[in-house]
N, C-alpha and C positions, 0 to 999 in steps of 0.2 A: 504494500500500500504506500501511496505517496503521502506520508505524514507531513511533509513540508508544507502542504496546502493549508494546514491548520496553524501555521506559525504567523504571528503578527510581529514583524521586525520593528514596528514603530512604538511598541509598548515602552514607555519611559522616555520617549523623545520630547515630551512636553511636561512642564511643571504645573504647579497649581495656578499660575497666571496664564490664562489662555493666550496661545500664540507664542509664548516664550519657553525656552529651555530651562530657565532659572527654576531651581527646585525640582527638576526632573531627574531622570536616570543617567544623563550624560552619556547615552549609549552611542555606539557606532551604528550607522545606517548605511548599508551599501552591500557590496558583494564580497563574500569570504567563504573559506572552507573551514571545517572543524580544526581549531588550533592553527589555522593557516598563517603563514608569514605575511602574506599580502591581505590587506583589508582596503579594498578599492572603493572610494566614495568621495562625495563632494566636500570641500572645505568652505565653511560659511562664516560670516561675521554677523553676530547678533548684537544689537544695541537696545537697551543698556547692557554692557558686557559684564558678566560675572566670570571670575577666573576659571571656573570649571565648565562653563556651558559649551565651550567649543572643543573640549578635549577629545571628543569622538569625531570632530569635523562637522557633524550635522547639527543644525538647529532648525526648528519648525519654519521660521520665516526669515532666517538669515540670508544675506546676499552671498552668492557664490563667488569665491575668489580663485578657485581652481579645483581640479580633480586629482587627488593624490593617492599613492599606493599604500602608505603605511599609516595606521591609526591604532589607538587604544580603544577600549570600550568600557563605558560605565565607571570611569575613574574620576577622582577628584584631584585637586591640586593644579599646578601649572600645566599647560598643554605640552604634549610630546608628539613629535612626528609632523605629518602633513607634507610629505615629500616622497619621491620626486613628483612633479606636477605638470599637468596640461591644462589649458583653458581655451575653449572654442570661442572665437570672436567673429563678428560679421563686418567689423571695420577696425582699421588701425589708424584712421585719420584723426586729427585733433577733434575733440579734446582727449582722445585716448593716448596715454603714455604708458608703454608696456613696462616701464620701471615702477609704475605706481598703480596697484590694483584698485585704488579708490576711483580711478578713471575708467575702469572697465568692468568692475564686479557687477553682477547681475542679480536682480530680483528673480524669483521663480514664480511660475504660474502653478500655484500649489495644487489646484484642483486636478492637474494632470500628473501629479507625482504618484509613483507606484513603487512599493518595496515588497519584494518577495525573497525567499531563500535563494541566494545565488544570483539575484537580479535587482537592479535599481534603475528607475527611469524618472527623469524630471525634464521640465521645459523651462527655459530661461525667458526673461522678459524680451530678449532680442529674437525670440522664436526659434532658437536652436534647441532641438530635442536631444537629450543625452540618454544613452542606455549603457549600462555597465554590467560586466560579469567578471568572475575571477577564478583562477586556479590557486594552487598553494603558493607559487612564487611569481605569478604573472597575472596580467589583467587585460581585458579587451574593452575598448570604448567605441561606441558608435555615435556619430554626430550627424544629425539631420538638419541641414541649413535651409533657411527660407529664401535665399537669393543666390546669385552666382558668386558673390564675394564670400570667400571662406578662408579663415585663418585658424591656426592652432599655435598657441603660445606655449612653449616649453620653458619654464622658469626654474633654473637650477637653484635659485636662492629662496624659493617659496617654502614657508613652513607655517604652522599654526602659531598665531601671535599670542602674547600675554600682555595686553596693553596696560592693565592696572597693577601688575606685579613684575617690576623689572628684574628683581633678583633671581627669579627662576624662568625668565624669558629665554627662548631659544635664540641662538646666534648663528648667523651664516659665516662659515669659516673660509670656504673656498670651493672651487670645483673646476670641472672641465666638460666641454661638450664638443663633439665632432659630428659633422654631417657627412655621411658616406656618399660617394659619387651617385648621382641620380636623385638624391634627396629622399629616397624611400626610408632609409634607416638612419637613426642617430644613436650615438653611444656617449657615455661619459660617466661622471661621478659628481656627487655633491657631498659636502661635509658640513654637518650642523651640530653645534654644541649646545649645552645648557638644557633648559626645559625642566620638567617636573622634578627630577632628581639631581639637578645641577650637574648633568652628566658630561663626561669627556666627549670630544667630537665623535659623531657617528658618521662613518663614510659608507654611502650606499652607491653601488654601481647600477647603471641602468642601460637598457638596450631597447629602443623603441622602433617601431616600423609602421608605415601607413600602407593601406591597400591601393592607394592611388598616388602616382608620382606628383609632387607639387609643381606648380608653375614657377615657384620661387622658394628657395630655402636659404635663410641667412642666420648666421650666429649674431649675437649682439652682446655688448657689455655696457655697463653704466655705473656711475658713481654709487657707492653703497651708502645710502642715507636712511636705511631702515632704522627707526628710533631704537628698537630693542637690540640692534646690533651696534651699539654706540662704541664698543671696544674694537670694532673691526671695520671702521669706515676707511675710505681711501684718504690719501694725503691731502686731497683737495676738499675735504669735508667742510672746511671753513667757508667755502664759497656758498653764499646763501641762495644762489640761483637754482631754479628747479632743474634737476638733472635730466638729460636727454640721452637716449641710447645711441651708441655708435655701432653701426652694423658692419660685420665682417663677412668672411666666406666660410670655409670649412671648419675652422677650429677656433674656440675661444677658451682661454684659461684664466684662472684667478687664484691668487694666493690669499693668505690671511689678511693682508692689508690692501688687497686689490679690489677689483670691481665685482659687482654682480654680473652673472652671465646667463645666457639662455639661447634659445633659437626660435625663429618665427618662420612657420611654414604657411604658404599661401597658395590657394587654388582659384583661378579665375575662369575655369572651363565651364561651359554651359552644358546642360543635360546631365550633370552629375551633382546631386544634392546631398549625398551621404558620403562621409569620409569615416573610415574605420582605422583604429590604431590598436596595436597590441604591444605591450611593454612587459619585459621581464626585469626583475631586480635581484641583486645579490649583495651580500656583505663581503663577498670574497673577490669577485673579479667581473670584468665586463664579459668575458667569455661565458661564465656561468649564467649571467643575466641573459645573454643571447640564447643560450641553450634552453633555459627555462621558457623563454618567449616562444620558441618554435616547437619544443617538445610538449609543453603543457597547453598551448593555444595553437593546435596544428592547422586550423582552418580559420577563415574569416566569418564563419557562421556563429554569431554570438549565441544563438539559441542552443547550439550544441554544447557550448561551455556551461550554459545554465542547466541543461539536462544533466551533464556530468556532475556538476556541483550538487544538485538535488539528490542524485543517486548516492553520492558519498555521504551526504548528511543523513539520508534515510538509512543507509547501511550501517554507518559507524556511530550514529547518535540516536536518531528518533526511534529506530526499531528496538533499541535497548529497553524501552519502557512502552509497552503496548496496552492500550485500553480499547474497549469495544466502541466502534464507530457505527452506530445504527440509528434507527429512527427515533429511539427514545433517549439517545445520548445527550447529555448536557454539554452543548458545544462551546459554551463559555469556558467551562472547566477544561475541555479538550484543548482549546486555544491557549489557555494559561499553562497547561502542562507542557505542550510542545514548544511554546515560546520560551518558557523558562529553561528548558533543555538547550534551546538555541543560544540564549544569552550566556549561559555558563560554559559554552564551548568556543567562544570567540577569542578569549585570551585565558591563560598564557599562550605564547606563540611557540610552536614546535619549529626549531631551526636546525635540525640534524643536517650536518654538512655545511652549516653556515656560521661557524664560529671563527671570526677573524683574529682572535686573541691568542689561542694556543692550539697545538695539535694534540688530539686525544682520540682514543677509540670509543670514548663515551659519547652519549647523545648530548645535544645542546638545546636549551630552551631560553626564551627571553620573555619580556613583558609579564613578569611575575609581579602583579601590581594590585595587591601586595599579599604577603603571607598573613598579615594582620587580618585581612578579609578572608583569604582562602582557607585558613585552618578551621574556621568556625564550624563549617558543615560541608563545604564544597569538596575538600580533599577526601572526606569519607565517602561521598557519592562517586567521585572518580575511582576510588578503590573498588567499589562494587561493579560499576558499569563500564569503566574504561581502564582495566588493569594494565593493558599494554602501554597506553599513553602514560599512565600514572607511574609505572615502574621507570619508564624513560625519563620522566620529569625528575623523579627522586635521584636517579643516577646522575642527571645533569647538575643538580644543585650540589650534590656531594663533590662532583668534579670541580665546581666553582671554588669550593673550599680548598681543594688540592692546589689549585693554581693561583687563587687570589687571597687565600688565608682565612676567609670567612664564608659561611653560608649567606645567601641573600635573604633579606627580609622583604625588600622591594627591589625590582631590577627592571630596567628598560634601556634600550639603546646600548646594550652590552656593558652596563654600568650599575653597580649596586646603589641603593638608597630608595626611599627614605624610611628610616626605622621609626614607626609611630609609637611603639611601646617596648614590648619585649622582643626577643630573638625568636620569632614565631615559626621559623623553619623547624625549630626543635619540636614543636607540637605536631607538625605535619609528618616528620620522620617517625616520631613516637607512635602516632596513630596508625601508620602503615606497619610498623614493627610489631605492635601488640596484636594486630590482626593477621599476622603471618605472611605479609608480603616479603618474598625473598627474591626469586628469579636471579638476575645477574647483579643485584645490588650488593656492593661490598659494605656489609654492615659494620665491619671493623673500622673502616674509614668513616662510615656514617656516625658511629659513636664518637670518634675523635673529633668530628666536625661539630657536633652539638656540645661536646665538652669544651671545645675552643670558645664557643659562645659563653659558656658558663664561667670560664677562668681567665680569658685574655681580654684586657681592656683595649678597645679598638682605637685606631689612630684618630686624633681630634681633627674634624674636617672643617671647623670654622664656619658652620652653616649659619646664615644670618637669622634664621628663625629660632635658634636655640644657642644662646651664649654660654650655656653651662654643660653642654654635652656634645656627643657626636651622633650624627644621624645617618651616616653612610651604611653601617653594618654593625653587627654585634650588639652588645649591651653597654650603652654609654654611661650607665650609673653603677658599674661594678665597684667604683671607688667607695660607694656606700654599701652596696649589697653584700659584698664579701666580708668586710669587717663587722658590719652592724646587723645584717640580715634583713634590712628594709631600705627603701630609698627615702632620703631625707627631703624635707620641704625647703631647707635653706641652702643645700649644696647642689640640688638637681631639680630640673623641671619635671612636671607630670609625675610627682612623687607617688600619688595614690595609684594611678593606672599602671605605672611601671612596677610598683610593688606587687600588685595583683598578677600582672603578666609574668614577671620574673619568677614568681612562685610556681605558676603553672609550667613555665619553661623548665625549671629545675626538676619538677615532678616528671616531666617528659624525659629529661635526661636519665632519671632513675629508671624509667620504664625500659629504655634501651640498655642501660647498664645491667638490668636483671638477666640479660642473656649474653652481653658482650663484655662486661667488666663488673662481675658480681661484687668484687671487693669495694667498689665505689657506690653501689646502689643505695646503701643506707645514708651516706653523706648527702646525696642529692635529694633523697626522700625527705630528710630533715630540713634541708634548705627550702624545699617546696612548701614548708609550713611558715615561711617568712611573712606571709600576709598577716599572720596573727600578731606580729610585732607592730603593725600599723593599725591594729584594731583598738579603738578607744572604747572601753566598756562603759565610759561615762558620757560619751558624746550623745546628744539628743537632737532629734529633728522630727517634727510632725507627730509628737507624742510617742515616739519610739526611741529606745535607748540601745546604744551599741552600734558603732559604724566604723568602716574604714575612714581614717581621718589623717590630715597632714601632721607628720611628726618630725620634729627637729633633730639635729644631730646630738643634742644634749639629752634626748629621751623624752622631752616634753611635747605635748600636742598643741596645735594651734586651736585653742578653744573658741576663738572668735569667728571661725570660718563657718559659713552657711552651707550645710551639707547637701542641700537640694539645689545648689548653684555650682557652676564650674567656670565662671568668667566667660571667656570666649570659647571655652572647651577646646582649647587648641594647644599649640606646642609649648607655650610659656606658662600654662596654667597647672594647677594641681592635678587635674583630670583631663583626659583627652577623649573628646566625643562622648561624654557621659558625666553625670554628677557622682559624687561619693555615694549618694543614696542608691544609684544604680549599680555602681561597682561593688557595693557591699554584698550583692547577690552573686558575683562572678567568681566562684571558687568551685569549679566543677569536680575537682579531684578530691575535695574533702567537705562535702555537704553536711556530714555528720557533725563536725566541729562547728561549722557555720550556723547550723540550726540551733546548736547549744548556745553559741554566742548571742544569738538573737532572742534567747529566753525560752527555747523549747518549741515544740511543734505548734502549739496554739498561737503564740505570739508571732512565730515565723509565718504562719498562714495569714494572720490578720495584716501583717506588714506586706506580704505578697498581694493580698487583696487590695491594699491601699494604692499600690503603684499603678493599678489598672483603673482607678477611678478617674473620671473625666474632670478636667479643670484643676488638676493637682500640680501640674508643672508650672514653675515660674522661671525656668531657665530659658535663655534665648537659643532656640534650636537652630536658628539660621537657615541655611539652605537644606540641611538634612533634617527633615521632619516638619515641613510646613503643614500646618493644620492639625498636628498631633498635640493633644492637650493633657495626656497622661504623663506621669513621671516615667513610666516604661515607654521607651521610644523604639519601636520596631524598625525605624529607618537607620538605626546605628547598631553596629555589630556587637558591642558589649552586651546588648539586651537580647540577642538572638535566642539564647537558651532559657531566658527567664520565664516565659509562659509555661514551660514544661516542668518547673521545679516542684509543682504540687505532687508529682510522682514520688518525691522523696518523703512525703508524709502519707503515702497511700491514699491520695485523693486525686487519682488520675482523671476523674471526670471534670475536675476544675481545670486541669491542664488542657483537656480537650476543648472545654468551653472557651477559655481565654484565647488559645491559639486559633481556634476556628473563627472566633469573632474578629481577630486581627486579619485573618485571611479574607473574610467577607468584606471587611470595612475598608481595606487599604489596597487590595489587588484587583485590577480590572483588565479586561481586554480592551484597552483604550490607550490613547497616546499618553495620558497621565496615569497609567495603570499601576505604578509602583510608588511607594511613599517616600522616595528620596533617591539618592545616588545608587545605581545598580551595583557599584563596586565590583566590577569585573564579573558580575553574575552571582555574587554572594547573596544578594537580596532575593534574586530569582530562585536560587537554590534553596533558601529557607522555605519558600513556598512549595517547592518540589517535595521536600521531606514532609511538609504538612500534608500534601496530597497523598503521599504514600502511607501516612499513618504511623510514621516512625520518626525518631530524632536521635542522632548520634551524640554521645558524650565523648568529645575529642580527647585523645591521648589514652583512652581506655577502650576495651572491646565492647562496651555497653551501648545498647540501643534502647531508648525509652519507647514504650508502646503508646501510641496515641489513637487516632481514628482516621481511616482512609476516606478520600473523597470520591472514590469509584468502587463499584461492587466487584470488579474483576480487573486486576492489574497483573500483567506478566512482565517480569524484569529479567533480562539476561545478565547474570552475575558471574564472576570468576571465569571469564572468557566464554564459556558455552553452557553454563548451568542455568536452570530456570527457577526463579523465585516467583511464586504466585501468591498474591494478596487478594483475598476475597472477603466480601462483606454481605451479610444478610440483613434485610430490613433497612437498607440505607435510603433515606428520603432525599428528594431533590433539594438543592440549595435554597430554593425559594421558601420552603417551609421552615428552614432553620431548625429542624428537629430530626430525630432519627440518626444522630451521629454519636450518641453516648454508648460507650462500650458496656455490654452486658456480660460477655464472656469472650475468651480468646483460646484458640487451640493452635499449636505449632506442630506440624507434621502429624496431625491426628491426636496429639497429646494435649489434654486440658492443661492450660497454663494459668497458674495462680499468682504470677508476679507481673507487675506492669513494666517489666524490662526483661531483656535477655542478652546474652553475650554472643559474640561473633561466631563462635564454634558450637554453640548449644544446638544439639540435635542436627548438626551439620547444615543449619538453615541458611547461613550466609556463605558457606563454602561449597556445599553440594546441591543446595537448592531445596525445594519442597514448597509447602504451603503454610501461610499464616491466615487463619480464618477468624473473622470478627463477627460476633452476633451483636447487632446494634439495636438501639431502641430510643424512644423519645424521652425517657426519664433517666436522670443521672443517678447512678448507684455506686457504692463502693464494692467493686467486684473482686478486687485483688486482696487475697488473704495471705500471700507469701511475704517474704522480707522486702524491705525497701531497696532501691538501687544501692549498690555498694559505694563506699568512699575509700578507694584504694590508696589515696594519699593521706589518710587519717594519721595525724601525729599530734600528740599532746606536748606542747612546749612547756618547759618549767616556768612556773609562775603564771600560767594561763588557765 
């Protein structure tokens, strides 16, 4: 079946303000393959501009500045990529200046825009119709012109701008472009530095070809006056006159202090209205780029590439989770299911054979943006349905440690950064390890890699957003963590969120040590309890007592801090993307101690109830969480597991009710269909687990049992095994009833616990069936023990 027909690639393209991307998912909209290197789409400029709105290139009403090959998807922070680029023009006469895209960027005729899996179409105000499709390393563009005058601008210095944040703006460093004899083919490279992770220059080689020989093909150069490239202007930058291009012939070159370069191709032939182009890209060489162009785009038939893309998406992604598509199917749920699968497979980018930094027999991946998002639930689903890709990704990040000294927490453009909290690659590796993923992974090196994060203070990177630490990789607050066991409020930023995350990271290290270095397991298990040292048993907020709180190096707490606030909730604050009230629930490895610290099960339950009450938040949620009024913020990753914590007091029906309500209230088959930044598919993956009726507890083999959204789900796990999830008496979503669990059986055995482990009855290794009996009334059906707390440690004095 063609499951791609149920995907809506525009979910999350719009925010709460109609017509704007602000507050939306910041998603990529265009043509891509699963984990493909190329993401071919339009680059747009939306005003007013928010720093994250153009990170995927696409905005709902933004003006088109070019069509480029590389993009991220669903990411926050400063833009990355947006190159190499083409732009179809119908005139290059004044006022058009090809050095200034303000003079030629185009509005779109939005009513004619179409986005499908592997295909994108839009029409510009100048009546040029653009169609796009892509393979893994190449793309094909089709331009239908309204008149005889036809031009395509290739701008080697084009990239996604960051107008309101110069410190992480991208910078054009230099490049080269050569037009081959006859004008059909052009080759070259461009080098762009900076961007989201303040990265080193990225050099990308390109090889483009047209299906029709141009009437004229000229290279050009011009003074570099791009504001965000202030460090790389030409020597004549003091000249205030508007720069004009200088046209040449076959070759144009530019160094770091030189000019911008590109090429202009023109057709004035009558009777030909459509021009097609295919472009290959490589991080290795022009030859590889040319090979990708011809091997992956073997014909000029764009629809053939669309069909190939959809076949791969169906085979490698959508067919991994099958639900019944019949007359009675809830098609909104179907669309949300397959659209969520789509978005969680856009990045990271598989770049096997495309590592320009070192030679290795190991795979290579990039655009890991970021582990802080990925580890929450996405990695656990990759483990089940994409074991081949997942093993390859883990091998790649361990190889990064071998050659660069640290695992990446975030990585893009072949460069590590930014670390938002802990070294959360530790959590990803531990989650894979405890669930038995082995294959060709060298787990001896894997353990040494996470141990490096736990013990080695990373090089200080002088990042302007954090004057007290390092953000490139590793744990920048080890100067507190190792001697004190917690992160201090006076010597490091994000002291609460780092303490919580470092604790989970060290527990993760202990999980791998249990098999790879047993002598060190207890050490890291004890360090995983460090969150307790930042727990103030006297702190009060909203009539509750006991919270994670900012603690100084001298051991005292900041008693004046408002625990339901987090300032800007950003790099320089006590908490990152969440309040202390929220972070006080984020101890997945030791819920037993946490519940005790909160006063026992009754008080824990009442506090958990409270954060779901409307109009309780007073924090400024900013772009992440527009319209959310509860303290619990589903748009931010720290709260992803919070709705499920009722399982730990054997009140699973409340977990179901809370999480199901969030799913119904904030996720839609619409352009504004997710409640914030997609974060590389992490938010979409949260919904997927919700629909499956399960939720993983990362770094452990535990899955919490919830309630499925479909009555029959078939999942391909562990390469070729089948896991079937069935439900009796499941009502339609419109009734909002019939989703409470009455009983559960696993492989025919009645199950009395609201959780199970990865290898229990072989359910997640060999497959089988999980069956739910559902009903309209909430009941306490679980009589077995609560989910385990494998990181349970009682510290002295606590």
